[in-house]
C-alpha positions as protocol buffer text, in pm:
chain_id: "A"
residue {
  index: 1
  type: MET
  ca { x: 9854 y: 11050 z: 9028 }
}
residue {
  index: 2
  type: ILE
  ca { x: 9760 y: 10748 z: 8813 }
}
residue {
  index: 3
  type: VAL
  ca { x: 9595 y: 10576 z: 9113 }
}
residue {
  index: 4
  type: GLY
  ca { x: 9388 y: 10891 z: 9182 }
}
residue {
  index: 5
  type: LEU
  ca { x: 9281 y: 10907 z: 8818 }
}
residue {
  index: 6
  type: CYS
  ca { x: 9176 y: 10538 z: 8819 }
}
residue {
  index: 7
  type: LEU
  ca { x: 8971 y: 10585 z: 9137 }
}
residue {
  index: 8
  type: SER
  ca { x: 8804 y: 10892 z: 8992 }
}
residue {
  index: 9
  type: VAL
  ca { x: 8711 y: 10710 z: 8670 }
}
residue {
  index: 10
  type: SER
  ca { x: 8580 y: 10400 z: 8852 }
}
residue {
  index: 11
  type: ALA
  ca { x: 8364 y: 10617 z: 9082 }
}
residue {
  index: 12
  type: GLN
  ca { x: 8188 y: 10762 z: 8777 }
}
residue {
  index: 13
  type: VAL
  ca { x: 8078 y: 10427 z: 8633 }
}
residue {
  index: 14
  type: ALA
  ca { x: 7698 y: 10410 z: 8616 }
}
residue {
  index: 15
  type: PRO
  ca { x: 7538 y: 10146 z: 8838 }
}
residue {
  index: 16
  type: GLU
  ca { x: 7428 y: 9828 z: 8665 }
}
residue {
  index: 17
  type: VAL
  ca { x: 7056 y: 9819 z: 8587 }
}
residue {
  index: 18
  type: GLN
  ca { x: 6894 y: 9475 z: 8587 }
}
residue {
  index: 19
  type: THR
  ca { x: 6561 y: 9383 z: 8432 }
}
residue {
  index: 20
  type: LEU
  ca { x: 6313 y: 9210 z: 8663 }
}
residue {
  index: 21
  type: VAL
  ca { x: 6116 y: 8940 z: 8486 }
}
residue {
  index: 22
  type: PRO
  ca { x: 5787 y: 8828 z: 8644 }
}
residue {
  index: 23
  type: ASP
  ca { x: 5816 y: 8510 z: 8851 }
}
residue {
  index: 24
  type: HIS
  ca { x: 6199 y: 8507 z: 8828 }
}
residue {
  index: 25
  type: PRO
  ca { x: 6329 y: 8620 z: 9170 }
}
residue {
  index: 26
  type: VAL
  ca { x: 6667 y: 8789 z: 9208 }
}
residue {
  index: 27
  type: GLN
  ca { x: 6874 y: 8758 z: 9526 }
}
residue {
  index: 28
  type: ARG
  ca { x: 7156 y: 9002 z: 9603 }
}
residue {
  index: 29
  type: GLU
  ca { x: 7369 y: 9127 z: 9887 }
}
residue {
  index: 30
  type: ILE
  ca { x: 7353 y: 9495 z: 9979 }
}
residue {
  index: 31
  type: ALA
  ca { x: 7518 y: 9732 z: 10226 }
}
residue {
  index: 32
  type: GLY
  ca { x: 7379 y: 10039 z: 10399 }
}
residue {
  index: 33
  type: ARG
  ca { x: 7369 y: 10341 z: 10164 }
}
residue {
  index: 34
  type: GLU
  ca { x: 7421 y: 10110 z: 9865 }
}
residue {
  index: 35
  type: SER
  ca { x: 7152 y: 10099 z: 9597 }
}
residue {
  index: 36
  type: HIS
  ca { x: 7056 y: 9862 z: 9316 }
}
residue {
  index: 37
  type: THR
  ca { x: 6839 y: 9965 z: 9023 }
}
residue {
  index: 38
  type: TYR
  ca { x: 6594 y: 9744 z: 8832 }
}
residue {
  index: 39
  type: GLN
  ca { x: 6366 y: 9790 z: 8534 }
}
residue {
  index: 40
  type: ILE
  ca { x: 6013 y: 9650 z: 8522 }
}
residue {
  index: 41
  type: SER
  ca { x: 5832 y: 9647 z: 8185 }
}
residue {
  index: 42
  type: LEU
  ca { x: 5454 y: 9656 z: 8212 }
}
residue {
  index: 43
  type: ALA
  ca { x: 5177 y: 9657 z: 7954 }
}
residue {
  index: 44
  type: ALA
  ca { x: 4899 y: 9913 z: 7968 }
}
residue {
  index: 45
  type: GLY
  ca { x: 4645 y: 9818 z: 8233 }
}
residue {
  index: 46
  type: GLN
  ca { x: 4869 y: 9554 z: 8393 }
}
residue {
  index: 47
  type: PHE
  ca { x: 4899 y: 9508 z: 8770 }
}
residue {
  index: 48
  type: ALA
  ca { x: 5231 y: 9409 z: 8927 }
}
residue {
  index: 49
  type: ARG
  ca { x: 5322 y: 9325 z: 9283 }
}
residue {
  index: 50
  type: VAL
  ca { x: 5687 y: 9364 z: 9387 }
}
residue {
  index: 51
  type: SER
  ca { x: 5803 y: 9173 z: 9694 }
}
residue {
  index: 52
  type: VAL
  ca { x: 6141 y: 9240 z: 9857 }
}
residue {
  index: 53
  type: GLU
  ca { x: 6230 y: 8999 z: 10137 }
}
residue {
  index: 54
  type: GLN
  ca { x: 6476 y: 9183 z: 10364 }
}
residue {
  index: 55
  type: ARG
  ca { x: 6743 y: 8964 z: 10522 }
}
residue {
  index: 56
  type: LEU
  ca { x: 6951 y: 9119 z: 10802 }
}
residue {
  index: 57
  type: ILE
  ca { x: 6912 y: 9468 z: 10657 }
}
residue {
  index: 58
  type: ASP
  ca { x: 6625 y: 9713 z: 10615 }
}
residue {
  index: 59
  type: VAL
  ca { x: 6576 y: 9852 z: 10264 }
}
residue {
  index: 60
  type: VAL
  ca { x: 6369 y: 10130 z: 10112 }
}
residue {
  index: 61
  type: LEU
  ca { x: 6199 y: 10098 z: 9772 }
}
residue {
  index: 62
  type: ILE
  ca { x: 6192 y: 10395 z: 9535 }
}
residue {
  index: 63
  type: LEU
  ca { x: 5976 y: 10360 z: 9224 }
}
residue {
  index: 64
  type: SER
  ca { x: 5985 y: 10591 z: 8923 }
}
residue {
  index: 65
  type: SER
  ca { x: 5716 y: 10590 z: 8654 }
}
residue {
  index: 66
  type: PRO
  ca { x: 5796 y: 10546 z: 8282 }
}
residue {
  index: 67
  type: GLU
  ca { x: 5776 y: 10928 z: 8259 }
}
residue {
  index: 68
  type: GLY
  ca { x: 6048 y: 10960 z: 8525 }
}
residue {
  index: 69
  type: LYS
  ca { x: 5820 y: 11076 z: 8809 }
}
residue {
  index: 70
  type: GLN
  ca { x: 5950 y: 10945 z: 9142 }
}
residue {
  index: 71
  type: LEU
  ca { x: 5682 y: 10811 z: 9373 }
}
residue {
  index: 72
  type: PRO
  ca { x: 5708 y: 10836 z: 9754 }
}
residue {
  index: 73
  type: GLU
  ca { x: 5952 y: 10593 z: 9916 }
}
residue {
  index: 74
  type: ILE
  ca { x: 5818 y: 10263 z: 10050 }
}
residue {
  index: 75
  type: ASN
  ca { x: 5956 y: 10154 z: 10387 }
}
residue {
  index: 76
  type: PHE
  ca { x: 5671 y: 10003 z: 10587 }
}
residue {
  index: 77
  type: THR
  ca { x: 5857 y: 9703 z: 10736 }
}
residue {
  index: 78
  type: ASP
  ca { x: 6188 y: 9618 z: 10902 }
}
residue {
  index: 79
  type: ALA
  ca { x: 6463 y: 9365 z: 10828 }
}
residue {
  index: 80
  type: GLY
  ca { x: 6326 y: 9012 z: 10844 }
}
residue {
  index: 81
  type: GLU
  ca { x: 5996 y: 9108 z: 10678 }
}
residue {
  index: 82
  type: ALA
  ca { x: 5890 y: 9169 z: 10320 }
}
residue {
  index: 83
  type: GLU
  ca { x: 5864 y: 9520 z: 10179 }
}
residue {
  index: 84
  type: LEU
  ca { x: 5583 y: 9518 z: 9921 }
}
residue {
  index: 85
  type: LEU
  ca { x: 5484 y: 9753 z: 9644 }
}
residue {
  index: 86
  type: SER
  ca { x: 5187 y: 9739 z: 9406 }
}
residue {
  index: 87
  type: ILE
  ca { x: 5186 y: 9899 z: 9061 }
}
residue {
  index: 88
  type: ASP
  ca { x: 4873 y: 9956 z: 8852 }
}
residue {
  index: 89
  type: SER
  ca { x: 5015 y: 10052 z: 8512 }
}
residue {
  index: 90
  type: ALA
  ca { x: 4800 y: 10314 z: 8339 }
}
residue {
  index: 91
  type: SER
  ca { x: 5008 y: 10297 z: 8020 }
}
residue {
  index: 92
  type: ALA
  ca { x: 5272 y: 10067 z: 7878 }
}
residue {
  index: 93
  type: GLY
  ca { x: 5626 y: 10146 z: 7979 }
}
residue {
  index: 94
  type: VAL
  ca { x: 5934 y: 10069 z: 8185 }
}
residue {
  index: 95
  type: TYR
  ca { x: 5928 y: 10146 z: 8556 }
}
residue {
  index: 96
  type: SER
  ca { x: 6251 y: 10198 z: 8749 }
}
residue {
  index: 97
  type: LEU
  ca { x: 6281 y: 10042 z: 9094 }
}
residue {
  index: 98
  type: MET
  ca { x: 6566 y: 10135 z: 9327 }
}
residue {
  index: 99
  type: VAL
  ca { x: 6637 y: 9916 z: 9632 }
}
residue {
  index: 100
  type: ARG
  ca { x: 6850 y: 10111 z: 9881 }
}
residue {
  index: 101
  type: GLY
  ca { x: 7007 y: 9972 z: 10198 }
}
residue {
  index: 102
  type: ILE
  ca { x: 6941 y: 10164 z: 10518 }
}
residue {
  index: 103
  type: GLY
  ca { x: 7212 y: 10222 z: 10775 }
}
residue {
  index: 104
  type: GLY
  ca { x: 7585 y: 10279 z: 10765 }
}
residue {
  index: 105
  type: SER
  ca { x: 7808 y: 10133 z: 10496 }
}
residue {
  index: 106
  type: LYS
  ca { x: 7929 y: 9862 z: 10736 }
}
residue {
  index: 107
  type: MET
  ca { x: 7571 y: 9731 z: 10771 }
}
residue {
  index: 108
  type: ARG
  ca { x: 7538 y: 9431 z: 10537 }
}
residue {
  index: 109
  type: GLY
  ca { x: 7261 y: 9196 z: 10444 }
}
residue {
  index: 110
  type: SER
  ca { x: 7079 y: 9054 z: 10147 }
}
residue {
  index: 111
  type: TYR
  ca { x: 6737 y: 9066 z: 9988 }
}
residue {
  index: 112
  type: ARG
  ca { x: 6527 y: 8870 z: 9741 }
}
residue {
  index: 113
  type: VAL
  ca { x: 6316 y: 9070 z: 9495 }
}
residue {
  index: 114
  type: GLN
  ca { x: 6037 y: 8923 z: 9287 }
}
residue {
  index: 115
  type: VAL
  ca { x: 5770 y: 9064 z: 9055 }
}
residue {
  index: 116
  type: VAL
  ca { x: 5434 y: 8899 z: 8997 }
}
residue {
  index: 117
  type: ALA
  ca { x: 5227 y: 9047 z: 8711 }
}
residue {
  index: 118
  type: GLN
  ca { x: 4858 y: 8988 z: 8654 }
}
residue {
  index: 119
  type: THR
  ca { x: 4544 y: 9137 z: 8508 }
}
residue {
  index: 120
  type: PRO
  ca { x: 4398 y: 9393 z: 8750 }
}
residue {
  index: 121
  type: THR
  ca { x: 4090 y: 9298 z: 8951 }
}
residue {
  index: 122
  type: ASP
  ca { x: 3864 y: 9502 z: 9179 }
}
residue {
  index: 123
  type: SER
  ca { x: 4067 y: 9364 z: 9469 }
}
residue {
  index: 124
  type: THR
  ca { x: 4405 y: 9474 z: 9326 }
}
residue {
  index: 125
  type: LYS
  ca { x: 4265 y: 9820 z: 9248 }
}
residue {
  index: 126
  type: ARG
  ca { x: 4146 y: 9858 z: 9609 }
}
residue {
  index: 127
  type: TYR
  ca { x: 4489 y: 9745 z: 9724 }
}
residue {
  index: 128
  type: VAL
  ca { x: 4667 y: 10009 z: 9512 }
}
residue {
  index: 129
  type: ALA
  ca { x: 4428 y: 10273 z: 9648 }
}
residue {
  index: 130
  type: ALA
  ca { x: 4509 y: 10162 z: 10005 }
}
residue {
  index: 131
  type: GLN
  ca { x: 4882 y: 10179 z: 9929 }
}
residue {
  index: 132
  type: THR
  ca { x: 4832 y: 10536 z: 9802 }
}
residue {
  index: 133
  type: LEU
  ca { x: 4655 y: 10623 z: 10129 }
}
residue {
  index: 134
  type: MET
  ca { x: 4950 y: 10476 z: 10325 }
}
residue {
  index: 135
  type: LEU
  ca { x: 5202 y: 10678 z: 10123 }
}
residue {
  index: 136
  type: ASP
  ca { x: 4994 y: 10995 z: 10161 }
}
residue {
  index: 137
  type: ALA
  ca { x: 4976 y: 10932 z: 10538 }
}
residue {
  index: 138
  type: SER
  ca { x: 5352 y: 10891 z: 10553 }
}
residue {
  index: 139
  type: GLN
  ca { x: 5402 y: 11230 z: 10385 }
}
residue {
  index: 140
  type: LEU
  ca { x: 5136 y: 11404 z: 10598 }
}
residue {
  index: 141
  type: ALA
  ca { x: 5290 y: 11274 z: 10920 }
}
residue {
  index: 142
  type: LYS
  ca { x: 5599 y: 11484 z: 10849 }
}
residue {
  index: 143
  type: GLU
  ca { x: 5392 y: 11805 z: 10859 }
}
residue {
  index: 144
  type: GLY
  ca { x: 5334 y: 11834 z: 11234 }
}
residue {
  index: 145
  type: ILE
  ca { x: 5021 y: 11788 z: 11445 }
}
residue {
  index: 146
  type: THR
  ca { x: 4768 y: 11878 z: 11173 }
}
residue {
  index: 147
  type: GLY
  ca { x: 4938 y: 11642 z: 10931 }
}
residue {
  index: 148
  type: ILE
  ca { x: 4947 y: 11365 z: 11191 }
}
residue {
  index: 149
  type: VAL
  ca { x: 4571 y: 11389 z: 11244 }
}
residue {
  index: 150
  type: GLN
  ca { x: 4513 y: 11367 z: 10867 }
}
residue {
  index: 151
  type: ALA
  ca { x: 4764 y: 11081 z: 10843 }
}
residue {
  index: 152
  type: ILE
  ca { x: 4577 y: 10879 z: 11106 }
}
residue {
  index: 153
  type: GLU
  ca { x: 4250 y: 10933 z: 10914 }
}
residue {
  index: 154
  type: LYS
  ca { x: 4411 y: 10801 z: 10595 }
}
residue {
  index: 155
  type: LEU
  ca { x: 4560 y: 10503 z: 10781 }
}
residue {
  index: 156
  type: GLU
  ca { x: 4218 y: 10419 z: 10923 }
}
residue {
  index: 157
  type: GLN
  ca { x: 4077 y: 10421 z: 10567 }
}
residue {
  index: 158
  type: ALA
  ca { x: 4360 y: 10201 z: 10437 }
}
residue {
  index: 159
  type: MET
  ca { x: 4366 y: 9942 z: 10715 }
}
residue {
  index: 160
  type: PRO
  ca { x: 4049 y: 9743 z: 10624 }
}
residue {
  index: 161
  type: VAL
  ca { x: 4172 y: 9698 z: 10266 }
}
residue {
  index: 162
  type: TRP
  ca { x: 4523 y: 9597 z: 10376 }
}
residue {
  index: 163
  type: GLN
  ca { x: 4373 y: 9334 z: 10606 }
}
residue {
  index: 164
  type: MET
  ca { x: 4212 y: 9157 z: 10309 }
}
residue {
  index: 165
  type: PRO
  ca { x: 4432 y: 8931 z: 10093 }
}
residue {
  index: 166
  type: ILE
  ca { x: 4429 y: 8991 z: 9717 }
}
residue {
  index: 167
  type: THR
  ca { x: 4429 y: 8618 z: 9643 }
}
residue {
  index: 168
  type: THR
  ca { x: 4464 y: 8300 z: 9841 }
}
residue {
  index: 169
  type: SER
  ca { x: 4845 y: 8322 z: 9814 }
}
residue {
  index: 170
  type: GLY
  ca { x: 5017 y: 8271 z: 10149 }
}
residue {
  index: 171
  type: SER
  ca { x: 5256 y: 8560 z: 10088 }
}
residue {
  index: 172
  type: LEU
  ca { x: 4969 y: 8802 z: 10041 }
}
residue {
  index: 173
  type: LYS
  ca { x: 4807 y: 8680 z: 10362 }
}
residue {
  index: 174
  type: ARG
  ca { x: 5136 y: 8743 z: 10544 }
}
residue {
  index: 175
  type: ARG
  ca { x: 5147 y: 9089 z: 10389 }
}
residue {
  index: 176
  type: SER
  ca { x: 4797 y: 9178 z: 10502 }
}
residue {
  index: 177
  type: ARG
  ca { x: 4871 y: 9082 z: 10864 }
}
residue {
  index: 178
  type: SER
  ca { x: 5210 y: 9257 z: 10862 }
}
residue {
  index: 179
  type: SER
  ca { x: 5074 y: 9567 z: 10691 }
}
residue {
  index: 180
  type: SER
  ca { x: 4776 y: 9605 z: 10921 }
}
residue {
  index: 181
  type: ARG
  ca { x: 5011 y: 9567 z: 11221 }
}
residue {
  index: 182
  type: ASN
  ca { x: 5235 y: 9836 z: 11070 }
}
residue {
  index: 183
  type: CYS
  ca { x: 4935 y: 10067 z: 11011 }
}
residue {
  index: 184
  type: ARG
  ca { x: 4840 y: 10040 z: 11379 }
}
residue {
  index: 185
  type: SER
  ca { x: 5202 y: 10084 z: 11493 }
}
residue {
  index: 186
  type: PHE
  ca { x: 5251 y: 10390 z: 11269 }
}
residue {
  index: 187
  type: ALA
  ca { x: 4926 y: 10548 z: 11390 }
}
residue {
  index: 188
  type: ASN
  ca { x: 5010 y: 10478 z: 11755 }
}
residue {
  index: 189
  type: ARG
  ca { x: 5363 y: 10626 z: 11724 }
}
residue {
  index: 190
  type: ARG
  ca { x: 5232 y: 10936 z: 11546 }
}
residue {
  index: 191
  type: SER
  ca { x: 4946 y: 10995 z: 11791 }
}
residue {
  index: 192
  type: ALA
  ca { x: 5194 y: 10964 z: 12080 }
}
residue {
  index: 193
  type: GLY
  ca { x: 5425 y: 11219 z: 11912 }
}
residue {
  index: 194
  type: GLY
  ca { x: 5693 y: 10960 z: 11823 }
}
residue {
  index: 195
  type: LYS
  ca { x: 5901 y: 10930 z: 11509 }
}
residue {
  index: 196
  type: ASP
  ca { x: 5905 y: 10667 z: 11236 }
}
């Protein structure tokens, strides 16, 4: 009876929330179905790029706005590649980022998450718009044939922007090549009637 009570109490403990500080990467281990939550504080008008290097496990990123609105899940790449997310903060506030492991609970791996904050430029704004098109396409693709056709149109609009690096940073160049490859792969799978 006491053991059951202790297990019940420990299962109700809220997950630890860590604050991500720009240019201070965090590395953690994660299992399938496990999730870690982070806070990201941004000033009004600030641009932030979140990079999650997936090591031996695929993860999904779930971002919530300071108002609590959950944005569509980001899962454009597989284990061994970086999952990237851009945030263009309209107002000052704290964003919540959840990193969730994909797969069964016996699947284990690690990841490295880092935030880079900067003043928005025309290039970063185009990049956020392209990311929005990718997320819209992902949602449309779930709606059947009509949605797939609209998804492909959005992917075709997003691809040229995703092929251009935001800066001369090597990691952004890797992202643009990986993302454009994933755009083509996603469009090809959808047009052939395949699944994600």
